[in-house]
N, C-alpha and C positions, 0 to 999 in steps of 0.2 A: 725300253732304254731310259724312257722319262721318270719309271719307276724307281731306277736305279739311280737316278740324278738327283730326285726328291728325296733319297733316302740319305745319300752321303750328306745333301746340304742342312738336311734337321739335324744328322749326328755331328756335322760341324756348327753350328747353331749352337746345339746342346754344349757341346763343347766348348763353346766359347761363353756360356752362359755360367757354366759350373766354375771355370776360370776365372770370370770376373768375382764370381759370389766368392770364392777361396779367398781371392787376393782382399775384397773389401771388407772380411771377418777376419784375416791376418792381420790388414792395417790396423782396424779398430784393437786388436789385442794390443799391438806393438803400443799404440797409442796410451790404451792404458794402462799398462806396464810402465812405462815413461812417467807419465801422469802419476803416481806412484812413489818410483825410485828417481826421480829426480834430484828431488833435493838433496838425498843421501850421495847421489852422483858428484853433485856440485859441491856438497859441504865436505867429501873425501877427496876430491881436487885441488882444495883450497881456496876456492873462489867466492870465501864469505864478503858481503858486502860489509864496511865497516858505517857503523852510525854513530 
């Protein structure tokens, strides 16, 4: 019984770790994409500051 509880807990911990790693990588990818595309998005929306 203890071995089965340990197995389940280790699988849950592994799943949480992989989920967090995937979320971290996904957020970084979105941030990098926004950083490069944001000026074009702002320009296409017509939000250009007047100098």
